[in-house]
N, C-alpha and C positions, 0 to 999 in steps of 0.2 A: 287557246291555242297554247301546245306545248314550242316544245327546244328542241332542235335536232341532237344536241349532245343530249341533253336530259332524255329523249325520248329514246336514243340507240342504248345510254345506262340503265335505263329501268327495263327495256326489253333484255338485257343482259341478266339483271338481277332475277325477276320473275323466272329465267330460266335454269339459274341456280338455286333460287329456292326451289321449285318444280321438282331438282334434280337430288335432294339431300335428303338422307333416309335418317338423321338420328340427329338428337338436341344436338349430337359435338357439329354434326356437319351446318348444321342451321348458325349455332355460334361461329363458324367461320365463315358464313356469309353473312353476319352483319358485320364483324368487324373486317371484312372486304367492302362493303360498302358505307357504313358507316359511322364504322370506327375513326380515329383522330388523323386518322392516314388515310381513310377510304377513299373511294373514287368519289362518291356525291359529296364529300366531303370536301375534297381536294376542288371539284367542281364550284362548287358554293364561295372559295375563297376566292377562285379565279374571275367571278363575276364585274369583279372592279375595274378587268383588262378590257371588258367589252365596251363597243359605243354606249352613250347615254342612253339612246334611242330603243337597246336592246336588253338592257339591266332589266326594267322591269316584268317582260315577260320571261324571262329567263332565270329572275329570280322566284317569281310566283310560279313556274314550271317546277321547279330546284324542290322547293317548299310541300309541291303536292307532290311531288315522287319519293320523298320522303316521309311522306305522311303514310303514302300509299305501301310502303317498303316496311314499316313498323309494324303495320296492322297486318298485312303479309305473314310477316316471320311471326307474330305474335300466336297469330291463329294457328300457323305450323308449327311453332315449338307447342302449346299446350296441347298439340294431339300427340304429337310424339313422344313428349313426355307421358302421359297417359299410356301409349303402348309400348312404352319401358318397364314402367311402373306396374303393368300386368304381368311381361314378361319377367318380372322380377320376381316375380311375387309367384309364379307357376316355378321358379325356379328354384326360391327359398322356403316351398312350401312347409310348413312345420311337421314333422315326423310324430303324432301324436303317441304311439307304440313304443318310442324310445322310452328309459327310464330316466326318473329326473336325476338333477343332481342335488345333493343334500349338501348344503351349506354347511359349514364347519360352527362346530359347537363347543357351546363355552363350558365350564366347568367349577366348580366349588376349587377356590384354594386348600392345598393340603392344610394348612393351618386351622381353617375354616371348617376340615372335614375332623379334624381331630376336635374342637371347641364343640360342635354341635356332637359327637361322640360322649365329650365326660357331661355334658349338658344332661345327655338324654341317660344316666348312667345314674345320675344321682335325682334327676326328677323323676324315677321310677321308683325311688328310694323316699319319695315322699318331701325332696328339697325344694325350696323356689329360687328362682333366679333373682337376684337384684344386682343393679349395676348404682355404679355413681359417680361423681365428677373424677377427673383428671387433675383437674386444679383444685389444692387441695390446703388447708390448714397446717401449719406446723404442727397444731396442738391434737389434730385427728388422728394427721401422720403418724405420729411420735409419741410426743407426751401421753393422751389418753392410752397409748400401747405399751407403758409403761418404760418411757426411752427417754429419759430427761434430757436435758439439752447437753448436761455434761456425761449422759450415756458413751462407755465406750463403740457400742454396739451403733451409734450412730456411723461410725469410720466406715460399716461394711458396706454404710447404702451413699455411697455419691451422690447429691444431690443437687437436682438443678432447682436454683432456687428464684422465683420469680421476684419477691419481697421479702422483709425479714421474717415475715410471719405466712408466708403462702408459697407453696411449690406445686412442681408438676409429682404427684403422687408417686413414689419409690414401690410401691406393694397395694394390693389390692383392700388389703386390713381394715383400712379407715371407713369403706362402705360397712365391713364388719360393726364398728364403732356406731356409726349412724342408725343402721339397722335395729343395736339391741338398745339403742337410746330412744328407741321410736317406739318398740311394743315389748311386752313383759313375756317371759319365758312361757311356754315352749320357742325356740329359736330353732328354725333348720334351715340354711340357706346356702348358697353357692355362690359367687363373686367373681364371676369371667371378666377380663376386662384390661385396656395397655396401661404398663407403668414406665415408668422412664429412670434411667440411672445415667453417670456420666462416667460410661463404660465406651475404650474405643471399640469400634467394629473389626471383629475378627471370627475366627472361627468358632468359639464357644461365647463369643460377646456380642452383646449390641444395645445402642442407648435405647430402644423402645422395644420393647418384647413384650408378652402377654402373659398373664397371669388368670389361675383359677384357686380360689383359696374356698373351703368352705368351713360350717360351723354351725355346732349343735349346742345347744343350753338347754337344760332341764333338771329337776330333780332325779338324781339318783346316776345322772350318767356318766360312764366311768374309761378309763386306758382299754378297757377288753369291749367296748361297742366301738373305737375307735379302732380298733384294729380289726375287726369283727367286719366293718362298712369298706375300711381301704384293699382284705383282703377280697371282698366283692368285687371293687371297682378295680383291681387287678385282674382277674379272673376275664370280666367282661371287656375290657381293654384288650388284656394282652393274650389271652387264651384261656379256656378251661385248665389248663396244667399249671398256671401260673402259682406261684409260690413269693410270698414278702418276707421281711424282717427289721425288725427294728434296732436302728443304734441308738445310744444316746448319746445326746447334744445338749445346743442350750440357745434357747431363743428368749428374747426380753419378755414375749409376750404369753409365752408359755408354761410351765413348772407342773411334774418334769415335761420335756421336750425331749423329741427321737428324729433320727434322719428314718427314712423310711427306702428300703431298697427291695427291687422283685429280681428273683432268679431268672439269669440271663436266657435270654428264650431263642439264644439260638445254639449255645453247648450246654444247655441246661445245667450248669454250675463247672463245666469240666475248667472251661478258662478257652479264651477266644481274642479276636483284636476287639469284637465290639465292647465287651466289659475289661478289656486292659488283663488278662489271665485272672481275675478276680473274682470268674464266676456269678457275681451280680452285678445290678447297673440300679445306683441311685434315681430314685424317680421324684420325690418331695418330701418338706418336710411339716413335721406335725407335733402335735402335746397338750398337755389339758391346760384349758384357758388359766390364766394366773390369776389368783383373787384378786389383786390391785388391779387387772383390768376390769374385773365384772363390779367391783367397788368402783369403779370410775364412770360407767356406766348405770349405776344406779340397783344395780343386782346386790344380793346376800351370797357372799359365797357360802357361806353357812346353809344357805338352803338350797341354792344349785349349785351345780357343778357345768363343764363342758370343756367342751375339745373340740380343736382346730385344726387344718393342715393347709398347707399351699406350694401348688405347682408349677412348672411353667409348661406353657402349651408347647414353646418349640423345642423345649428338652421332651415331652413325649411323645412329639409329632416323629423326632428327631431316632429318636429308640425304635418307632412302632416301624417306621419306614427304612432303616437302616440310613441315615443320612450324616454326613459328617463334616459336614459347614454349615451353619448355621446362617451365614450368608445368601445363600441359594434361596430360601424362604420369600428375600425382599429386594432379590435380582430379575424379577418379572424375565428369566428367560423361559420362552415358551417350550423347550423343549423339556427343558425340567419341568413344569406346570403341565403336559401333556400325560404325564407319568400317572397323575393320581383323577384323570378323567373318569 
């Protein structure tokens, strides 16, 4: 048996549900009748004001009405959501004839480009790639390369020491020492890798940079072999019209030693901003392996000779791409890096 107030409320709720045309309308009906301030909720709260003999019948009628209304709303809501879903699909149907949108693609860093190009050039000449630890002993980094503790050349390389006998390598030459100790001539290797020096970062210096060093040791190796190899490298790296020149220099681990310049590929020797009006660009240091270095690794300098060179990958990249600030390689500015994609 129902209750007059409950029956009237239920008839009103049924009419409201029947009149609803969307899930939003149904939500308004739910809030209106079943919400915290809804009609049915208020009715249930007012049962305490009824006479004791009326409360059981009114309470049972109200609870039954609540269950019926919740079931009615749930059924209509499921149907309404399905209709809205179908309408949305029809409106948002994919046009498979539209061209796809390509995601942005990454690219190799310019230093990686130059590193790979250098390695490819020397690999084509029969050189093997050898790598080594960035933490080295003082012996392999300095003494085995004819740079004893009191040698003034140590002032040229401000070093990160980890202990009295270990350090972050200042060049990749220690790998050459280890490679020669591990095998007998002939030796033909290039050694790319990171090196560290206590420099303040500016347009032309960095406390960490990249080097590639080369080494060839065999019978009858001459300075002419070194020059021919580096001439070929310059043509492959900077263009077929490239020329190089040797200038006398000093390195403790080579004798004789030479700085190597390449003819400016912008002005072709006429003088410009890139070459600072000199017509030539310095690219690397080189020379014949010092006899004492050969002795230090157990080679007989009377039987074998060799040459070595070392170049900075950043230096080659700056010349090749016309970059005037070393820091650009390490700042990860996408606008700069995108130019090399």
